[in-house]
C-alpha positions, -999 to +999 in steps of 0.1 A: +002+247+208+000+284+202-015+306+174-051+320+166-078+300+176-058+275+199-073+262+234-062+247+264-068+212+264-095+199+286-094+162+299-122+146+314-121+114+331-156+099+337-162+062+338-129+055+329-114+020+331-078+019+331-048-001+344-026+031+357-031+068+357-006+095+367-023+127+373+010+145+384+014+165+353-017+174+348-023+206+371-054+228+379-077+198+364-110+188+384-096+154+385-116+120+379-154+108+385-161+071+388-128+057+377-114+022+381-081+010+382-070-028+382-041-049+382-011-025+380+024-033+397+030+004+404+010+031+416-028+029+403-039+066+410-009+093+417-026+125+422-016+159+424-023+195+437-063+206+439-073+178+420-107+161+434-112+123+427-148+107+435-159+074+438-125+057+428-119+017+429-084+006+426-079-031+428-048-055+428-019-024+426+016-022+445+006+013+459-034+021+453-032+055+457-006+079+460-019+112+473+001+143+464-009+172+484-042+196+488-066+177+468-097+155+475-105+120+473-141+109+479-156+072+484-124+056+473-125+019+476-090+001+474-086-037+475-059-062+471-032-039+469+004-039+486+000-006+502-036+008+501-031+047+507+003+063+507+000+098+515+030+121+500+063+109+486+099+120+486+086+153+469+051+156+482+040+156+517+006+152+511-001+166+547-033+185+533-054+161+519-088+154+525-097+120+522-137+111+527-154+077+533-122+059+528-125+017+523-098-003+525-098-041+522-073-071+520-043-050+517-007-071+518+017-047+535-002-012+544-039+000+547-025+036+547+011+047+546+030+081+553 
């Protein structure tokens, strides 16, 4: 939107329960707090550059978290996924991510995959 009085959209995810969340097209955003994602066959949380995600719980997903690069993921708990955490994909190598206090349980194929 353009015109007089139009402001940028600000989206805040605080305490959201979801079955999937793709953050790749939301750039320069803070990220999420207290996010729970359950039961998605694809990627539970896909991050992008400069995002910070705090207290993320991802359960029963194909890939729990697909990390996009140059962001922070603090206190994630990932369980019952095929792949718990995938760092980077074909377009984002994810080599500068900071992941703190990671807990991964009962993943079918990989806990952490690069």
